[in-house]
C-alpha positions in Angstrom: 37.7 -52.3 -14.5 39.0 -54.1 -11.4 41.0 -57.1 -12.3 40.5 -60.4 -10.6 42.2 -60.6 -7.2 42.1 -56.8 -6.7 39.7 -54.5 -4.9 38.1 -51.7 -6.8 39.0 -48.5 -5.1 36.7 -46.1 -6.9 33.9 -45.9 -9.4 30.3 -46.9 -9.4 29.0 -50.4 -10.1 27.1 -50.4 -13.3 27.9 -46.8 -14.2 29.8 -45.5 -17.1 33.4 -46.3 -17.2 33.2 -48.6 -14.1 33.0 -52.3 -13.6 29.6 -53.5 -12.9 31.0 -56.3 -10.8 32.0 -54.6 -7.7 32.8 -51.2 -6.4 34.2 -49.6 -3.3 34.2 -46.2 -1.6 37.7 -45.0 -0.6 38.3 -44.8 3.1 38.8 -41.4 4.8 41.4 -40.6 7.3 44.8 -42.2 8.2 43.5 -45.8 8.1 41.6 -47.0 5.0 38.8 -49.4 5.6 38.2 -52.5 3.5 36.4 -51.8 0.2 32.7 -52.3 0.0 31.5 -55.1 -2.3 28.5 -54.0 -4.4 27.4 -54.0 -8.0 25.0 -55.2 -10.6 24.3 -58.9 -11.2 21.5 -60.7 -13.1 19.3 -62.9 -10.8 17.2 -65.7 -12.1 13.7 -65.3 -10.7 10.1 -65.9 -11.5 8.1 -69.1 -12.3 7.0 -70.8 -15.5 7.1 -68.8 -18.7 7.9 -65.6 -16.7 11.1 -67.1 -15.3 14.2 -65.2 -16.5 17.1 -63.0 -15.5 16.5 -59.6 -13.9 19.1 -57.0 -13.1 19.6 -56.4 -9.4 21.9 -54.2 -7.3 23.8 -56.3 -4.8 25.4 -54.9 -1.6 27.3 -57.0 0.9 26.8 -56.3 4.6 29.9 -57.3 6.5 28.2 -57.0 9.9 25.7 -59.8 9.3 27.4 -61.5 6.3 24.3 -60.9 4.2 24.3 -60.2 0.4 21.3 -57.8 0.0 19.8 -57.2 -3.4 17.8 -54.1 -4.5 15.9 -53.1 -7.5 18.2 -50.1 -8.0 21.0 -48.4 -6.0 18.5 -45.6 -5.0 16.2 -48.0 -3.1 16.3 -48.0 0.7 14.7 -51.3 1.4 16.1 -54.5 -0.2 14.0 -57.1 -2.1 15.7 -59.9 -0.2 19.1 -61.2 1.0 21.3 -64.2 0.8 23.0 -65.6 3.9 26.7 -65.9 2.8 27.9 -67.3 6.2 26.1 -70.6 5.6 26.4 -70.6 1.8 28.5 -72.6 -0.6 29.3 -71.7 -4.3 29.5 -73.4 -7.6 29.5 -72.4 -11.2 28.6 -73.8 -14.6 31.3 -75.7 -16.6 32.0 -75.2 -20.3 29.2 -75.6 -22.8 30.1 -78.5 -25.0 27.6 -77.3 -27.7 29.2 -73.9 -27.9 31.4 -72.9 -30.8 35.2 -72.9 -30.2 36.5 -69.5 -29.0 33.0 -68.5 -27.8 32.6 -66.5 -24.5 32.1 -69.1 -21.7 29.0 -68.8 -19.5 29.2 -66.6 -16.5 26.5 -68.2 -14.3 27.2 -69.2 -10.7 25.0 -70.7 -8.0 24.7 -69.7 -4.3 23.4 -72.6 -2.2 22.0 -71.1 1.0 19.1 -71.8 3.4 18.1 -74.9 1.4 17.6 -72.9 -1.8 19.7 -72.4 -4.9 20.1 -68.8 -6.3 21.4 -68.5 -9.8 23.3 -65.3 -10.6 24.9 -64.2 -13.8 27.8 -61.8 -14.2 28.6 -59.7 -17.3 31.6 -61.9 -18.1 33.7 -64.8 -16.8 36.3 -62.5 -15.2 33.8 -60.6 -13.0 32.1 -63.9 -12.1 35.4 -65.1 -10.8 35.9 -61.9 -8.9 32.5 -62.1 -7.2 33.1 -65.8 -6.2 36.6 -64.9 -4.8 35.3 -62.0 -2.8 32.3 -63.9 -1.4 34.6 -66.7 -0.3 36.8 -64.1 1.4 33.9 -62.5 3.2 32.5 -65.8 4.4 35.9 -66.9 5.7 36.5 -63.6 7.6 33.0 -63.6 9.1 33.1 -67.2 10.3 36.5 -66.7 11.8 35.5 -63.5 13.5 32.6 -65.1 15.3 34.8 -66.3 18.1 37.3 -63.5 17.9 35.2 -60.4 18.1 32.8 -59.5 21.0 29.5 -58.8 19.4 28.7 -55.9 21.7 28.2 -52.8 19.6 27.3 -50.7 22.6 31.0 -50.7 23.4 32.6 -52.0 20.2 31.0 -50.5 17.1 32.0 -51.7 13.7 34.8 -49.5 12.5 33.9 -47.3 9.7 34.4 -43.8 8.5 36.0 -42.6 11.8 37.5 -39.4 10.4 36.6 -36.5 12.7 35.6 -35.6 16.2 36.5 -36.8 19.7 34.4 -39.9 19.5 35.8 -40.8 16.1 39.4 -40.5 17.3 38.7 -42.4 20.5 37.2 -45.3 18.6 39.9 -45.4 16.0 42.5 -45.8 18.7 40.6 -48.3 20.7 39.1 -50.5 18.0 42.2 -51.2 15.8 42.5 -54.7 17.3 38.9 -55.6 16.4 39.2 -55.3 12.6 39.0 -58.8 11.3 41.0 -60.1 8.4 43.0 -57.0 7.6 45.7 -56.7 10.2 49.4 -57.4 9.8 49.0 -57.8 6.0 47.6 -61.2 6.7 45.1 -61.2 3.9 43.9 -64.6 2.8 44.8 -65.5 -0.8 42.2 -67.2 -3.0 43.0 -65.9 -6.4 42.1 -67.7 -9.6 41.8 -66.6 -13.2 39.7 -68.1 -16.0 39.6 -65.3 -18.6 41.4 -66.0 -21.9 43.6 -63.0 -21.2 45.0 -64.7 -18.1 46.9 -68.0 -17.8 46.0 -70.6 -15.2 49.1 -72.7 -14.4 49.7 -75.6 -12.0 52.1 -74.5 -9.2 55.6 -75.8 -9.4 57.2 -77.6 -6.5 59.3 -74.5 -5.8 56.3 -72.2 -5.7 54.5 -74.7 -3.5 57.4 -74.7 -1.0 57.5 -70.9 -1.0 53.8 -70.5 -0.4 53.9 -73.0 2.5 56.8 -71.2 4.0 54.8 -67.9 3.9 51.9 -69.6 5.6 54.1 -71.0 8.3 55.4 -67.5 8.9 51.9 -66.1 9.2 50.7 -68.7 11.8 52.5 -67.2 14.8 51.3 -63.7 13.8 47.7 -64.9 13.5 47.9 -66.6 16.9 49.3 -63.5 18.5 46.7 -61.2 17.1 43.2 -62.4 17.6 41.7 -59.7 15.6 43.3 -61.0 12.5 41.8 -63.8 10.5 43.4 -65.7 7.6 42.9 -68.8 5.6 43.0 -72.1 7.5 45.0 -73.8 4.7 47.7 -72.7 2.3 45.6 -72.8 -0.8 46.6 -70.3 -3.5 46.2 -70.5 -7.2 49.3 -69.4 -9.1 49.2 -66.0 -10.6 50.8 -65.3 -13.9 51.1 -61.7 -15.3 49.1 -60.6 -18.3 50.9 -61.6 -21.5 48.5 -60.4 -24.1 45.6 -62.1 -25.8 46.7 -65.6 -26.9 44.7 -68.5 -28.4 43.7 -71.1 -25.8 45.3 -73.8 -27.9 48.7 -72.1 -27.8 48.4 -71.4 -24.0 47.8 -75.2 -23.5 50.7 -76.0 -25.8 53.1 -73.7 -24.1 51.9 -74.9 -20.7 52.7 -78.5 -21.7 56.1 -77.5 -23.1 57.1 -75.6 -20.0 55.9 -78.2 -17.5 56.7 -81.4 -19.2 59.4 -82.1 -16.7 57.2 -81.7 -13.7 56.1 -84.8 -11.9 52.4 -85.5 -12.8 51.7 -86.4 -9.2 52.3 -82.8 -8.1 48.8 -81.7 -8.9 47.3 -84.5 -6.8 49.6 -83.6 -3.9 48.6 -80.0 -4.2 44.9 -80.7 -4.2 44.7 -83.3 -1.5 47.4 -82.2 0.9 48.9 -85.5 0.3 51.6 -88.0 1.1 54.6 -85.7 1.1 53.3 -83.7 4.1 56.0 -84.9 6.5 58.8 -84.3 4.0 57.5 -80.8 3.3 57.4 -80.0 7.0 61.0 -81.1 7.4 62.0 -78.9 4.4 60.1 -76.0 5.9 61.9 -76.3 9.2 65.3 -76.5 7.5 64.5 -73.6 5.3 63.2 -71.5 8.3 66.4 -72.2 10.2 68.5 -71.2 7.1 66.5 -68.0 6.8 67.0 -67.2 10.5 70.7 -67.8 10.1 70.9 -65.5 7.1 69.0 -62.8 9.1 71.4 -63.1 12.0 74.3 -62.8 9.7 72.9 -59.6 8.2 72.3 -58.2 11.7 75.9 -59.0 12.6 77.3 -57.3 9.6 75.1 -54.2 10.2 76.3 -54.1 13.9 79.9 -54.4 12.7 79.4 -51.5 10.3 77.9 -49.4 13.1 80.8 -50.2 15.4 83.3 -49.1 12.7 81.5 -45.8 12.2 81.4 -45.1 15.9 85.2 -45.9 16.1 85.9 -43.5 13.3 83.8 -40.8 14.9 85.7 -41.3 18.2 89.0 -41.2 16.5 88.2 -38.0 14.7 87.0 -36.4 17.9 90.2 -37.4 19.6 92.3 -35.8 16.8 90.3 -32.6 17.1 90.8 -32.6 20.9 94.5 -33.2 20.6 95.0 -30.5 17.9 93.1 -27.9 19.8 94.9 -28.7 23.2 97.2 -26.1 24.5 100.1 -28.6 24.9 100.0 -29.3 21.2 99.6 -25.7 20.1 102.8 -24.7 22.1 105.7 -24.6 19.7 103.7 -25.4 16.6 103.4 -22.6 14.1 99.9 -21.5 13.3 100.2 -22.3 9.6 101.3 -25.8 10.4 98.3 -26.3 12.7 96.0 -25.1 9.9 97.6 -27.4 7.4 97.1 -30.3 9.8 93.4 -29.5 10.1 93.2 -29.2 6.4 94.8 -32.6 5.8 92.6 -34.2 8.5 89.5 -32.8 6.8 90.8 -34.2 3.5 91.4 -37.6 5.0 87.8 -37.6 6.4 86.4 -36.5 3.1 88.3 -39.2 1.2 87.2 -41.8 3.7 83.6 -40.8 3.2 84.1 -40.9 -0.5 85.6 -44.4 -0.2 82.6 -45.6 1.8 80.2 -44.0 -0.8 82.1 -45.6 -3.7 82.0 -49.0 -1.8 78.2 -48.7 -1.4 77.9 -47.7 -5.1 80.0 -50.7 -6.0 77.7 -53.0 -4.0 74.6 -51.5 -5.5 76.1 -51.9 -9.0 77.0 -55.5 -8.3 73.5 -56.1 -7.1 72.1 -54.4 -10.2 74.4 -56.6 -12.4 73.0 -59.7 -10.6 69.5 -58.5 -11.3 70.3 -57.8 -14.9 71.9 -61.3 -15.2 68.7 -62.8 -13.8 66.6 -60.8 -16.2 68.9 -61.9 -19.1 68.3 -65.5 -18.0 64.6 -64.9 -17.9 64.7 -63.3 -21.3 66.8 -66.2 -22.6 64.2 -68.6 -21.3 61.4 -66.6 -22.9 63.4 -66.5 -26.1 63.7 -70.2 -26.0 60.0 -70.6 -25.4 59.3 -68.2 -28.3 61.7 -70.2 -30.5 59.8 -73.4 -29.6 56.6 -71.7 -30.4 57.9 -70.5 -33.7 59.2 -74.0 -34.4 55.8 -75.4 -33.6 54.1 -72.9 -35.9 56.6 -73.6 -38.6 55.7 -77.3 -38.3 52.0 -76.4 -38.5 52.7 -74.2 -41.6 54.7 -77.0 -43.2 51.9 -79.5 -42.5 49.3 -77.1 -43.9 51.4 -76.4 -47.0 51.7 -80.2 -47.6 47.9 -80.5 -47.2 47.4 -77.6 -49.6 49.7 -79.1 -52.2 47.9 -82.4 -51.9 44.5 -80.6 -52.3 45.8 -78.8 -55.4 47.2 -82.0 -56.9 43.8 -83.8 -56.3 41.9 -81.0 -58.0 44.3 -80.9 -61.1 44.3 -84.7 -61.5 40.9 -86.4 -62.2 42.2 -89.7 -60.9 42.8 -88.3 -57.4 39.2 -87.1 -57.0 38.3 -89.8 -54.4 41.0 -88.5 -52.1 39.3 -85.1 -51.5 36.9 -86.4 -48.9 39.9 -87.4 -46.8 41.0 -83.8 -46.3 37.7 -82.6 -45.1 37.4 -85.0 -42.2 41.0 -84.0 -41.2 39.9 -80.3 -40.8 36.8 -81.3 -38.8 38.9 -83.5 -36.6 41.2 -80.5 -35.9 38.2 -78.3 -34.9 36.9 -81.1 -32.7 40.3 -81.4 -31.1 40.5 -77.7 -30.4 37.0 -77.8 -28.9 37.9 -80.7 -26.6 41.1 -78.8 -25.5 39.0 -75.8 -24.6 36.5 -77.9 -22.6 39.4 -79.7 -20.9 40.9 -76.4 -19.7 37.5 -75.2 -18.5 36.9 -78.4 -16.6 40.3 -78.1 -15.0 39.5 -74.6 -13.8 36.1 -75.7 -12.5 37.7 -78.7 -10.7 40.2 -76.5 -9.0 37.5 -74.1 -7.8 35.4 -76.9 -6.5 38.4 -78.5 -4.7 39.1 -75.2 -3.1 35.5 -74.8 -2.1 35.5 -78.3 -0.5 38.7 -77.6 1.4 37.3 -74.3 2.7 34.0 -75.7 3.7 35.7 -78.5 5.6 37.8 -75.9 7.5 34.7 -73.9 8.3 32.9 -77.0 9.5 35.8 -77.8 11.8 35.8 -74.2 13.2 32.0 -74.4 13.7 32.4 -77.7 15.6 35.0 -76.1 17.8 32.8 -73.0 18.4 30.0 -75.4 19.3 32.1 -77.1 21.9 33.2 -73.7 23.4 29.6 -72.6 23.5 28.6 -75.8 25.2 31.3 -75.3 27.8 30.1 -71.7 28.3 26.5 -72.9 28.6 27.5 -75.4 31.3 29.4 -72.7 33.2 26.4 -70.2 32.9 24.0 -72.9 34.1 26.2 -73.6 37.1 26.4 -69.9 37.8 22.6 -69.7 37.5 22.2 -72.5 40.0 24.5 -70.7 42.5 22.4 -67.5 42.1 19.2 -69.4 42.6 20.5 -70.9 45.7 21.5 -67.5 47.0 18.0 -66.2 46.3 16.5 -69.2 48.1 18.6 -68.5 51.1 17.6 -64.8 50.9 13.9 -65.7 50.6 14.1 -68.1 53.6 15.7 -65.5 55.7 13.2 -62.8 54.7 10.4 -65.3 55.5 11.5 -65.4 59.2 13.1 -62.0 59.9 15.2 -61.5 63.0 14.5 -58.3 64.9 18.1 -57.5 65.9 20.9 -55.3 64.9 23.3 -58.2 64.4 24.7 -59.0 60.9 22.7 -62.0 59.9 23.4 -64.2 56.9 20.7 -62.4 54.9 22.6 -59.2 54.9 25.7 -61.0 53.7 23.8 -62.6 50.8 22.2 -59.2 49.9 25.6 -57.5 49.9 27.1 -60.2 47.7 24.2 -60.0 45.2 24.5 -56.2 45.0 28.2 -56.5 44.5 27.7 -59.0 41.7 25.0 -56.8 40.1 27.1 -53.6 40.1 30.2 -55.3 38.6 31.5 -53.4 35.6 33.4 -54.9 32.7 37.1 -54.5 33.4 40.2 -55.4 31.3 41.9 -56.7 34.4 39.4 -59.5 34.8 38.6 -60.8 31.3 37.6 -64.2 32.7 34.5 -62.6 34.2 33.0 -62.1 30.7 32.9 -65.9 30.4 30.5 -66.4 33.3 28.9 -62.9 33.2 27.6 -62.2 29.7 25.8 -59.0 30.7 28.6 -56.9 32.1 28.3 -53.2 31.3 31.1 -51.1 30.0 32.2 -48.1 32.1 31.7 -45.7 29.1 29.4 -45.9 26.1 30.6 -45.3 22.5 30.1 -41.6 22.9 32.3 -41.3 26.0 29.4 -40.9 28.5 29.7 -42.7 31.8 27.2 -45.5 32.0 27.3 -46.2 35.7 27.8 -43.5 38.4 30.7 -43.8 40.8 29.1 -42.9 44.1 25.4 -43.4 44.4 24.7 -47.2 44.8 21.0 -46.9 44.1 21.7 -44.9 40.9 24.2 -47.5 39.9 21.5 -50.2 39.9 19.2 -47.9 37.8 22.0 -47.2 35.3 22.8 -50.9 35.1 19.2 -51.7 34.3 19.0 -48.9 31.8 22.2 -50.1 30.0 20.8 -53.7 29.8 17.5 -52.5 28.5 19.3 -50.5 25.8 21.3 -53.6 24.9 18.1 -55.6 24.6 16.6 -53.0 22.3 19.7 -53.0 20.1 19.8 -56.8 19.8 16.1 -56.7 18.9 16.6 -54.1 16.2 19.5 -56.0 14.8 17.3 -58.9 13.8 15.7 -56.7 11.1 17.3 -55.1 8.0 20.3 -53.2 9.2 20.1 -49.4 8.9 23.8 -49.4 8.0 23.0 -51.4 4.9 20.5 -48.7 3.8 23.1 -46.0 4.4 25.8 -47.9 2.5 23.5 -48.5 -0.4 22.7 -44.7 -0.4 26.4 -43.8 -0.3 27.1 -46.3 -3.1 24.5 -44.5 -5.3 26.0 -41.1 -4.5 29.6 -42.1 -4.8 30.3 -40.0 -7.9 28.2 -37.0 -7.0 27.6 -34.8 -4.0 24.9 -35.4 -1.4 21.6 -33.5 -2.1 18.5 -32.9 -0.1 15.8 -35.5 -1.0 12.9 -37.3 0.6 15.0 -40.5 0.7 17.8 -38.8 2.6 15.3 -37.2 5.0 13.8 -40.6 5.8 17.3 -42.1 6.3 18.3 -39.3 8.7 15.1 -39.5 10.6 15.7 -43.2 11.3 19.2 -42.3 12.6 22.7 -41.9 11.1 25.0 -44.9 11.8 27.8 -44.1 14.2 30.5 -44.6 11.5 28.8 -42.1 9.0 27.7 -39.4 11.5 30.8 -37.3 11.1 30.4 -37.1 7.3 26.7 -36.4 7.3 26.8 -33.8 10.1 29.6 -31.9 8.3 27.5 -31.9 5.1 24.5 -30.6 7.0 26.5 -27.8 8.6 28.1 -26.9 5.2 24.6 -26.8 3.6 23.2 -24.3 6.1 26.3 -22.1 6.4 27.3 -21.9 2.8 26.1 -18.3 2.5 28.3 -17.3 5.5 31.4 -19.1 4.3 31.1 -17.6 0.8 31.4 -14.1 2.3 34.4 -14.9 4.6 38.1 -15.2 3.8 40.0 -18.5 4.2 41.2 -19.0 7.7 38.3 -17.0 9.2 38.0 -19.2 12.2 41.7 -19.1 13.0 41.7 -15.3 12.7 38.8 -15.0 15.1 40.5 -17.4 17.6 43.8 -15.5 17.3 42.0 -12.2 18.1 40.1 -13.7 21.0 43.3 -15.0 22.5 45.4 -11.8 22.0 42.8 -9.3 23.2 40.8 -9.1 26.4 37.4 -10.8 25.9 34.6 -10.0 28.5 33.2 -13.5 27.9 36.4 -15.4 28.5 36.0 -15.5 32.3 32.6 -17.0 32.3 33.7 -19.5 29.6 36.6 -20.7 31.8 34.2 -21.2 34.7 31.8 -23.3 32.7 34.3 -25.5 30.8 34.5 -28.3 33.4 30.8 -28.0 34.2 29.8 -28.7 30.5 29.6 -32.5 30.4 31.3 -33.8 33.5 30.0 -37.3 32.9 31.8 -37.5 29.5 35.4 -38.6 29.5 36.3 -36.1 26.8 35.4 -33.2 29.1 35.9 -34.7 32.6 39.2 -33.0 33.6 41.3 -29.9 32.6 43.7 -32.1 30.6 41.0 -33.8 28.6 41.3 -33.4 24.8 37.9 -31.8 24.4 38.4 -29.0 26.9 40.9 -27.0 24.8 38.8 -27.4 21.7 35.7 -26.3 23.5 37.5 -23.2 24.8 38.7 -22.3 21.3 35.3 -22.6 19.7 33.5 -20.6 22.4 36.1 -17.8 22.3 35.9 -17.6 18.5 32.1 -17.4 18.6 32.1 -14.8 21.3 34.3 -12.6 19.1 32.0 -13.2 16.1 28.9 -12.3 18.0 29.7 -9.6 20.6 26.0 -9.0 21.2 25.6 -12.6 22.6 29.2 -13.1 23.8 28.6 -16.2 25.8 25.4 -17.7 27.1 25.2 -20.7 29.4 24.0 -23.5 27.1 26.2 -22.7 24.2 29.0 -24.8 25.8 26.8 -27.9 25.7 25.9 -27.4 22.1 29.6 -27.1 21.2 30.5 -30.1 23.3 28.1 -32.4 21.5 29.2 -31.1 18.1 32.9 -31.7 18.9 32.2 -35.4 19.5 31.8 -35.8 15.8 33.3 -32.7 14.2 36.6 -30.9 14.2 37.0 -27.4 15.8 36.2 -25.3 12.8 33.2 -27.5 11.8 31.9 -27.3 15.4 32.2 -23.5 15.2 30.1 -23.4 12.1 27.7 -25.8 13.7 27.2 -23.4 16.5 26.7 -20.6 13.9 24.1 -22.7 12.2 22.1 -23.2 15.5 22.3 -19.7 16.8 22.2 -17.6 13.6 20.2 -19.9 11.1 17.9 -22.2 13.1 16.9 -20.2 16.2 15.1 -16.8 16.2 17.0 -13.7 17.2 17.5 -13.0 21.0 17.3 -16.8 21.7 20.7 -16.7 23.5 20.9 -13.1 24.6 20.6 -11.9 28.2 16.8 -11.6 28.0 16.4 -15.0 26.4 13.4 -13.5 24.5 13.3 -16.1 21.8 13.4 -18.9 24.3 10.4 -17.5 26.2 8.5 -17.2 23.0 9.1 -20.8 22.1 7.8 -22.0 25.4 4.5 -20.2 24.7 4.4 -21.7 21.2 5.0 -25.1 22.8 2.2 -24.6 25.3 -0.2 -24.0 22.3 1.0 -27.1 20.6 0.5 -29.1 23.7 -3.1 -28.0 24.0 -3.7 -28.9 20.3 -1.8 -32.2 20.0 -2.1 -33.6 23.6 -5.3 -32.0 25.0 -5.8 -34.5 27.8 -2.3 -34.1 29.1 -2.5 -30.3 28.8 -5.8 -30.3 30.8 -4.2 -32.5 33.4 -1.3 -30.1 33.9 -3.7 -27.1 34.1 -5.9 -28.9 36.6 -3.0 -29.4 39.0 -1.3 -26.1 38.1 1.9 -27.6 36.9 4.1 -25.4 34.8 5.9 -27.9 32.6 7.7 -25.1 30.7 10.1 -25.0 33.7 11.3 -28.4 32.5 11.0 -27.9 28.7 12.8 -24.6 28.7 16.2 -26.4 29.0 15.2 -28.9 26.3 14.9 -26.1 23.8 17.9 -24.1 25.0 20.5 -27.0 24.7 18.5 -29.3 22.3 17.9 -32.1 24.9 21.6 -32.4 26.0 21.6 -34.1 29.5 17.9 -34.6 29.2 17.6 -38.0 27.3 19.9 -41.0 27.0 22.8 -40.6 24.7 21.4 -42.9 21.9 18.2 -40.9 21.6 20.1 -37.6 22.0 22.2 -38.2 18.9 19.3 -39.4 16.8 17.5 -36.1 17.7 20.6 -34.2 16.7 20.7 -36.0 13.4 17.3 -34.8 12.4 17.8 -31.4 14.0 20.9 -30.5 11.9 19.1 -31.5 8.7 15.6 -30.1 9.2 16.0 -27.3 11.8 14.3 -26.3 15.0 10.9 -27.8 14.1 12.4 -31.1 15.2 12.7 -29.8 18.8 8.9 -29.3 19.0 8.3 -32.7 17.5 10.5 -34.6 20.0 9.3 -32.5 23.0 5.7 -33.4 22.2 6.7 -37.0 21.5 8.4 -37.4 24.9 5.2 -36.3 26.6 3.0 -38.5 24.4 5.4 -41.5 25.1 4.6 -41.3 28.8 1.2 -39.7 28.6 -0.6 -42.6 30.4 1.9 -42.7 33.3 1.6 -39.0 33.8 -2.2 -39.0 33.8 -2.1 -41.6 36.7 -0.4 -39.1 39.0 -2.9 -37.1 41.0 -1.0 -34.4 42.8 1.3 -31.5 41.7 4.4 -32.6 43.7 4.5 -36.1 42.3 3.8 -34.8 38.7 6.6 -32.3 38.9 9.0 -34.8 40.4 8.2 -37.3 37.7 8.8 -34.7 35.0 12.3 -34.0 36.2 13.5 -37.5 35.4 11.0 -39.3 33.1 12.9 -38.6 29.9 15.8 -40.7 31.2 13.5 -43.7 31.4 12.7 -43.5 27.7 14.9 -45.9 25.8 13.1 -47.1 22.7 14.4 -44.6 20.1 12.4 -46.3 17.2 9.1 -45.8 19.0 9.9 -42.2 19.9 10.9 -41.5 16.3 7.7 -43.1 15.1 5.6 -40.9 17.4 7.6 -37.7 16.4 7.3 -38.1 12.7 4.2 -40.2 12.4 1.6 -39.8 15.2 2.1 -36.0 15.5 1.5 -35.3 11.8 0.6 -32.9 10.3 3.2 -30.5 11.6 3.6 -27.5 9.3 6.5 -25.1 9.9 4.3 -22.1 8.8 2.1 -22.7 11.9 5.1 -22.4 14.2 6.4 -19.3 12.5 3.0 -17.6 12.8 2.6 -18.4 16.5 6.2 -17.3 17.1 5.4 -13.9 15.6 2.1 -13.6 17.6 3.7 -14.5 20.9 6.8 -12.3 20.2 4.6 -9.2 20.1 2.9 -10.2 23.3 6.1 -10.9 25.2 7.6 -7.6 24.0 4.5 -5.7 25.3 4.7 -7.5 28.6 8.4 -6.7 28.9 7.7 -3.0 28.1 5.0 -2.9 30.8 7.3 -4.5 33.3 10.1 -2.1 32.5 7.7 0.9 32.9 6.6 -0.5 36.3 10.2 -0.9 37.4 11.1 2.6 36.4 8.0 4.0 38.2 9.0 2.1 41.3 12.5 3.4 41.2 11.4 7.0 40.6 8.9 6.8 43.4 11.4 5.3 45.8 14.0 8.0 45.0 11.5 10.9 45.4 9.9 9.5 48.6 10.6 11.9 51.6 10.9 9.0 54.1 12.9 6.7 51.9 15.7 6.7 54.5 13.3 5.5 57.1 12.3 2.4 55.1 13.3 -0.7 57.1 12.9 -4.4 56.4 10.5 -6.7 58.2 13.3 -8.3 60.2 14.6 -5.0 61.5 11.0 -3.9 62.4 10.5 -7.1 64.4 13.7 -6.5 66.4 
C-alpha cells in the first residue's frame, strides 16, 4: 500500500494486494514519467431515499486537470468528471459521538463548478493521500498555464516515448516542457493523520531549514520555466513510523518534547507572521555561510589536486633522471636497479599513507556519526524513561484507587464513597475523547490553513495571467487594426487599378501581406508568438515538413491546411479526451497482457494517442508474427543483417538508390546523415535476404520508413514481415505485382456496390481511378493523405489487417463524392483525383464513414472476390504471354525480318 506522501509505482487500484487509493504505471525508457493517479473511491450520489455511496473508478487527466469517474476500469466512456483546476477541498472533522479509539471518518468534499461532491476513501490515510495528490496536480496545472505553449501539434504531452525516431526526437526536444518534475523541484505538501503516524509542529530549526531550501529553489525555478513548484514554503513535518501508539501517549510525548517551544511558533508558521524580516536576515547570513563553506571545500580539493600533480611531476623527473645516459655512466647496474626499487617503495608507501589518511578521516566521520546517534539514542532513552515514569505514576494512581475500592467494599461504612470512583473513570474516558477530538481538529485546521494559503497563491497567479492576457489582447487588437488598414488600402488600390508596369503601393502591400502570412515559427524570434498566435511550426510531431521551401503558392495552401488541422484539434479537445480512455484501458490491463477485444478494437479505430503508439504497434506486430518468431533463433534479425552486409545482395543497389527518395519531406530521412537512413537500409537488406523471391520492391521502403518512426529496427523488420507475409496476398510485391492488380479489381467491384453513383460517373467519363488507388494499396496511403490521418489508418491496419485499406479507400471517395460528381469532364476529374486526398483533414469524420457508413463489410466477401479475380488475371497473363511468344516466333521466322524499318526511317 502506498504510504502518504509517496507515489505508487505499481499495482492496480482496487485489486488484490494493491491500494485502492491510487495506482501508477511505471514509465518506460530512460526517463520515467510521473505516476498516473487512479483508483476506487465511494461517491455520494442519488436523491431522496436512493441517495447513498457508490463505488466508482477515478482517473486523473493531467492534460485538462479533470478527475474522470467510471463505473469500472473497463469502461471507455466516463460517467462524469470534476474540474480540479477550479476546485477547493475540505474534509470532515472528528465525530464527537464516536467511541474513543474508533476509526475516524474518511469523507472529503470537492467544491467545483458551484457544486459539492462528497467522496469517501477506504481509510483516513488514503483520504489524505488523495487530497495531497489533487492539491499537487492543481498547483502544477495552474502554474503550467502560462509556462507551457498549448500547441499539441508541435508540443505533444510527453508520455511513453520509448521507441522509434519520432519518440526519440520528442524525448530530446520536449524535456523542458515537463511541468513540475524538473530539477528535483517537487512541491511538498505532506501531512499524516493516521494513528500510525505522528503529526508534530515544526520546530524553529526545521522552519529555518525549510525556508533555506525554498530560497535555494527559487533561482532554479526562475531559470527553468518548465518547472513549477509551490509558491510558498508550506511543509508539514514528517516523522518516521514508530509503531502503533495510543493517541493519548502521542499527545503526552508531544507535550513533553515541545514544552520548551515558544507557543507563538505555530501562529507564526501558519500566518507567515511578524518575524518575516528577521527570518530573511537569518536566511541571508546562513546562505553566505554556506557559500563560504562551499568555497573552502573547493579550495581544499584544489590544493589536494595540486599536491597530486606535483608528486606526479616529481616522480616523472626522477624516472627521467635515472634513465638518462649521464646518470647511467659510472653507476653499476645493480645500484641503478636498487634505486628504482627504493623509489617504487617510496611511492608505494606514500600511496599507503594517503590511503591511511583517508581511512582515518572516514573513521573520524563515522565516529562523529556514531556520537550523534548515541546522542539521539540517549535522548530517546530519556523520553522512554519519562514515558515509563509517567506510566508508573498512572500505575500508582490506579493502585491507590484499587485499594480504596477494595477498602470501601470490605467496610460497610464506606459504601457511600463508591459512587465517587465511578465518575472518576467516566471523567477519564471523557478526557481521552476530548484529547482525540482536539488532535483531529488540529489536523483539520492545518489542512484548511494550507488550502487557504494555496488558493490565495493560485488567485494571485490567476490575476497575473489575466493581466498578461489583457495585454496580449490589446496587442492583438492593435495588430488586427493594422491588418485591416492594409486591407483597406489594398481594396482602395484594387478599386482603381493603374495600367502600368510601375511598382505601385498595392504591390508593396500585397507583398507585405504575403510575407506575414508565410511566416513560420522560429526560435530566433520568440516575440512574434506574442502578436502572431497562429504561427505554424516548420515540422509536425512526426517529422514531416509542414510548409514547402520553394513554391510560394504551395506554402499558402500548406499554411491553410495546418491552421485547419489545428482548428479541428482544438474542437476535438473540448470533448472527452481519447487519451483518458486509453489511460483508463491501460490501468485496467496493468497486471495482465493486452488481449484482442471489442473494446480495444474501438479504441484503436478512434486512433492511438501519440505517446502510446509505440507500445500498441509493437504489441500488434508481435501478435501477428508470433508463429514466425517461435520458429526462429534469438538474434535472427542481426544474423540476416550480417549476411546481407557480408555477401553480395542483388537488391542492395536498388535499395541505395531509393533511400533518399523514400520520404524526402521528413527530417528523419531528408539527408544521407539522417538517423533514419541507416536504419531503413538495415531493415530492407535484412528483409531482402529473408525473401529472395521478392528481394526489394519499390514501396517497401515507405512501409519501413513509417514503421521506423515508432518502432526500433528489429520491430520494424517484423512489421514489414507482417504486412508482406501475413496481411497481403502472395505476389503482392513481386515483379508482376499480381496481388496488387487483383486488389484493384476487387476495389472496383466494391465501388460499384458501395458508391454506385460515383462509379457510374467515372464510367461515364471513362476515368480509370485505379491508376490513383493502386499506390494507396501498395504503400498503405503513405504520401497520399495528411500525416494525422495516415497514422490513424495505420493504427487500424496493424490491428485488423488489409480490410482496413478497402474501408478507407472507399471512405475517401465517399467523403468527396459530391465534389467529384460536380466535375463534368475527364481531365478535371483526373486532376482532382491526384490531390483531393490531401484536402481531407477531419479524421473523425473519415473514421466514422469507414467504420459506420460503409457497414456491413465482411472479410469473407473480399476473400471470395480475390480468388475470383486472381483466376481471371492469371488467365489473362497466360494469354498475353502466349501472344508475346507467338509474335517473337513469327518475327524470328519471317524471311524479310531484316527489311523491317520504323515509320521514321520510312518517311526519310
